[in-house]
C-alpha positions as CSV (number, residue, x, y, z in Angstrom):
1,E,103.8,104.3,104.8
2,P,106.6,103.0,102.0
3,G,106.1,103.4,98.4
4,V,108.3,103.4,95.5
5,P,109.9,106.4,94.9
6,A,111.7,107.7,91.6
7,T,114.5,109.4,93.6
8,E,115.7,110.3,97.3
9,L,113.8,113.3,98.7
10,S,116.7,115.7,100.5
11,E,115.7,118.5,102.7
12,T,119.3,120.5,101.2
13,R,117.5,120.8,98.1
14,T,113.9,123.1,97.1
15,Y,111.1,121.2,94.6
16,R,108.9,122.7,92.9
17,V,105.6,120.9,93.4
18,G,101.9,121.8,92.2
19,L,98.6,122.8,93.2
20,G,96.9,119.6,92.5
21,L,93.4,118.6,90.9
22,P,90.4,121.1,90.9
23,G,89.3,122.2,94.5
24,H,91.8,120.8,96.4
25,R,93.5,123.7,97.6
26,I,92.2,125.0,101.0
27,G,93.5,128.6,102.4
28,P,93.9,132.0,100.7
29,D,95.3,132.3,97.1
30,D,97.9,134.4,98.0
31,A,98.7,133.2,101.4
32,A,102.4,133.5,101.7
33,V,103.1,129.9,103.1
34,T,101.9,126.6,100.9
35,I,101.9,123.2,102.2
36,V,101.3,120.4,99.7
37,V,101.0,116.9,100.7
38,W,100.9,113.8,99.3
39,S,98.2,111.6,100.7
40,D,96.3,108.3,100.7
41,F,92.6,108.3,102.5
42,L,93.7,104.7,104.2
43,C,97.1,105.9,106.0
44,P,96.5,105.5,109.4
45,Y,99.7,108.2,109.3
46,C,97.9,111.0,107.1
47,A,94.5,110.9,109.3
48,A,96.8,111.7,112.1
49,Q,98.3,114.4,109.8
50,A,95.2,116.1,108.4
51,P,94.4,117.6,111.8
52,V,97.7,119.3,112.2
53,L,97.3,121.2,108.5
54,D,94.3,122.1,110.2
55,A,95.4,123.5,113.1
56,L,98.3,125.2,111.3
57,R,95.8,126.9,109.5
58,A,93.6,127.9,111.8
59,A,96.9,129.7,113.9
60,H,97.8,131.3,110.1
61,P,94.3,132.0,108.2
62,S,95.7,134.4,106.2
63,D,99.4,132.5,105.4
64,V,99.0,129.1,105.0
65,R,96.9,127.4,102.3
66,V,97.5,123.5,101.6
67,V,97.5,121.6,98.9
68,Y,96.0,117.5,99.0
69,R,98.0,115.3,96.3
70,H,96.5,111.7,95.7
71,Y,99.2,109.1,96.3
72,P,97.0,105.8,97.0
73,L,99.2,103.1,98.2
74,P,98.5,99.8,96.7
75,M,98.8,97.7,99.7
76,H,95.7,99.6,101.1
77,P,92.8,98.1,98.7
78,G,90.2,100.6,98.2
79,A,92.4,104.1,98.6
80,D,92.5,104.5,94.8
81,L,88.6,103.9,94.6
82,A,88.7,106.5,97.4
83,A,91.1,108.9,96.1
84,E,88.6,108.6,92.1
85,A,85.9,109.4,94.4
86,A,87.7,112.8,96.1
87,V,87.6,114.2,92.7
88,E,84.9,113.8,91.8
89,A,84.0,115.9,95.3
90,G,86.7,118.0,93.9
91,A,84.8,118.6,90.6
92,Q,81.6,118.8,92.4
93,G,83.4,122.0,95.3
94,K,82.8,119.8,98.0
95,F,86.8,118.6,98.2
96,W,86.9,119.4,101.8
97,R,84.0,118.1,103.3
98,F,84.3,114.5,101.4
99,H,88.0,114.7,102.7
100,D,87.1,115.0,106.4
101,E,84.1,112.1,105.9
102,V,86.5,110.1,104.3
103,F,88.7,110.1,107.3
104,A,86.6,109.5,109.3
105,A,85.5,106.8,107.9
106,G,89.0,104.9,107.8
107,A,89.0,105.8,111.5
108,T,86.5,103.5,112.3
109,G,88.5,100.8,111.4
110,A,85.7,99.6,108.2
111,P,86.8,99.0,104.5
112,L,86.0,102.5,102.2
113,T,84.0,100.3,100.1
114,R,81.4,101.9,97.0
115,A,78.7,101.7,99.4
116,V,81.0,103.6,102.1
117,L,82.1,106.3,100.3
118,L,78.7,106.7,98.5
119,E,77.4,107.4,102.2
120,R,79.8,109.4,102.9
121,G,79.2,111.3,99.9
122,R,75.8,112.3,100.7
123,A,77.2,113.9,104.1
124,A,79.3,116.1,101.9
125,G,76.0,116.8,99.9
126,L,77.3,115.8,97.0
127,D,75.6,114.7,94.0
128,V,75.3,111.0,95.0
129,A,74.1,109.4,91.3
130,A,77.0,111.7,89.7
131,L,79.2,110.2,92.2
132,A,78.4,106.8,91.7
133,A,78.6,107.4,87.8
134,A,82.3,108.5,88.5
135,L,83.0,105.2,90.4
136,D,81.3,103.2,87.8
137,D,82.8,104.5,84.9
138,H,86.8,104.7,86.6
139,R,86.6,108.5,85.1
140,H,89.2,109.9,87.3
141,R,91.6,107.5,87.0
142,D,94.0,108.2,85.9
143,A,93.7,111.5,87.2
144,V,94.5,110.0,90.3
145,Q,97.3,107.8,88.7
146,A,98.7,111.2,87.7
147,D,99.0,112.4,90.7
148,A,100.2,110.0,92.5
149,A,103.3,109.8,89.7
150,A,103.6,113.2,90.0
151,G,104.7,113.1,93.7
152,M,106.9,109.7,92.8
153,S,108.6,112.1,90.5
154,V,110.1,114.1,93.1
155,G,110.8,111.6,95.7
156,A,107.5,111.0,97.6
157,G,107.8,107.7,98.8
158,A,105.7,107.6,101.6
159,T,102.7,109.4,102.5
160,P,102.1,111.6,104.0
161,T,105.3,113.2,102.3
162,L,104.7,117.2,102.5
163,F,106.6,120.6,101.3
164,V,106.7,123.8,102.6
165,N,107.2,126.5,99.8
166,G,109.3,123.7,98.4
167,T,111.2,122.1,101.1
168,A,110.4,118.6,101.7
169,V,109.4,116.8,104.7
170,A,109.5,113.0,104.9
171,G,106.8,111.0,106.7
172,M,104.5,112.5,109.1
173,A,105.6,115.8,110.9
174,D,103.9,117.5,113.9
175,Y,102.8,120.8,114.8
176,H,105.6,122.5,116.5
177,E,108.0,121.7,113.5
178,L,106.0,122.7,110.8
179,D,104.7,125.6,112.8
180,I,108.6,126.4,112.4
181,M,109.2,125.8,109.1
182,V,105.6,128.2,108.1
183,R,107.1,131.0,110.4
184,Q,111.0,131.0,108.7
185,E,109.0,131.0,105.6
186,L,107.0,134.1,106.1
187,V,110.0,135.9,106.5
188,H,111.0,134.6,103.7
189,A,107.8,135.3,102.2
190,R,107.6,139.3,103.4
191,D,110.8,139.9,102.6
192,L,109.6,139.6,98.8
193,I,106.6,141.0,99.3
194,A,108.7,144.3,100.6
195,R,110.3,143.8,97.4
196,G,107.1,144.5,95.6
197,V,106.5,140.9,94.7
198,P,102.5,140.6,94.9
199,A,101.4,138.1,97.8
200,A,99.5,135.8,95.2
201,E,102.8,135.6,93.5
202,V,104.9,135.1,95.8
203,Y,105.0,130.9,96.1
204,G,105.6,131.0,92.3
205,V,108.9,132.9,92.6
206,I,110.3,130.7,95.3
207,E,109.5,128.2,93.2
208,L,111.1,129.2,90.3
209,G,114.4,128.5,92.0
210,A,113.8,125.2,92.9
211,D,116.2,122.2,91.9
212,V,113.9,119.7,91.4
213,V,110.8,120.3,88.6
214,E,107.4,117.5,89.2
215,L,107.2,115.8,86.0
216,G,103.1,116.1,87.0
217,D,100.3,118.4,84.4
218,P,102.5,121.5,83.3
219,A,99.3,124.3,84.0
220,R,99.3,123.7,87.3
221,L,103.0,124.5,87.8
222,P,103.0,127.9,90.6
223,R,104.4,130.7,87.8
224,G,105.9,133.5,89.8
225,G,107.8,136.9,88.0
226,G,103.9,138.6,86.9
227,V,105.6,137.6,82.7
228,R,103.0,135.2,81.0
229,I,105.5,132.6,79.4
230,E,103.7,130.7,76.6
231,P,104.0,126.8,76.7
232,G,106.8,125.6,73.9
233,T,104.9,122.7,72.1
234,T,105.9,119.5,74.8
235,E,104.4,121.0,77.7
236,R,101.3,122.4,75.8
237,T,101.4,118.8,74.3
238,T,101.4,117.3,78.1
239,M,98.8,120.3,79.3
240,V,96.5,119.1,76.7
241,M,96.6,115.4,77.7
242,A,96.1,116.6,81.5
243,A,93.2,118.2,80.7
244,C,91.7,115.6,78.9
245,R,92.8,112.9,81.5
246,A,90.9,115.1,84.0
247,G,88.1,115.3,82.1
248,D,88.4,118.6,81.3
249,R,86.9,118.9,77.8
250,D,86.9,122.8,77.6
251,G,90.8,122.7,78.8
252,A,92.2,120.6,76.6
253,L,90.0,122.4,73.2
254,A,91.7,126.2,74.6
255,L,95.1,124.4,74.6
256,A,95.0,122.0,71.7
257,G,94.7,125.0,68.9
258,R,98.2,126.2,68.8
259,L,99.1,121.9,68.1
260,R,100.7,120.7,65.1
261,D,101.3,118.0,63.3
262,A,103.2,115.2,65.5
263,A,101.7,116.6,68.6
264,R,98.4,117.1,67.1
265,D,97.8,114.0,66.7
266,A,99.1,112.7,69.8
267,A,96.7,114.6,71.9
268,R,93.9,113.4,69.3
269,A,94.6,110.0,69.8
270,M,94.9,110.0,73.4
271,C,91.9,112.9,74.2
272,S,89.8,110.5,71.6
273,D,90.4,107.1,74.0
274,R,88.8,109.4,76.4
275,G,85.9,110.3,74.8
276,I,87.3,114.1,74.3
277,D,88.2,115.4,70.4
278,L,90.0,117.7,69.4
279,P,89.7,119.3,66.1
């Protein structure tokens, strides 16, 4: 379904896309193939795509992981609130159970109202009181909007939009198409492993050669090669602000210690608005 892309996707370019919000990944951390999907809980094509991705993981249990990224579309009333609820589910460690419950609710054709989200949260085993509080104060709204903006920055102008080890797939893809891509990527990944790249770093190494880098939280971009790269001032400031948007006080404090002068002041002001006081 249409969105508003900042750029056009290309099958001939490679994309460096991040690993999403906490709890939004499923599959081994050292999977050779990472599939990132920007999705909307009220998009029927996204609902149809989800079991295809489940089937791929079942067929390649040691080699495929899936990362869910949020892209609630304006023409789907309630999709943004459902995304906020899902972020809270991720914070509680139950994103994927809630993901399945919400898509099941959408299949009934009923609106995803606050009451329905709370009901599905209860079915997924969430702390419903905490979920209700998160919905009422919209504490995850910024995180959802940032996820969508990151998708737009690489041209994800439709839902679903997938990236298979950085190769773009616009719109819903069938099992056969994705399975061919996964098998091709496995050949490449196993070649890297044979050359000495640790399995857990394969995705990061592949992504280092990308033509397009998402404008999202730098802390969530894959980093490969076994070399620790210290973030610069601009990148660190973005990471601190992203942590504050996500309500991650400890993460923001850990990153903010090396900020100075104008960068520190900018991060302080933004984080203060979200109830996090930086030193």
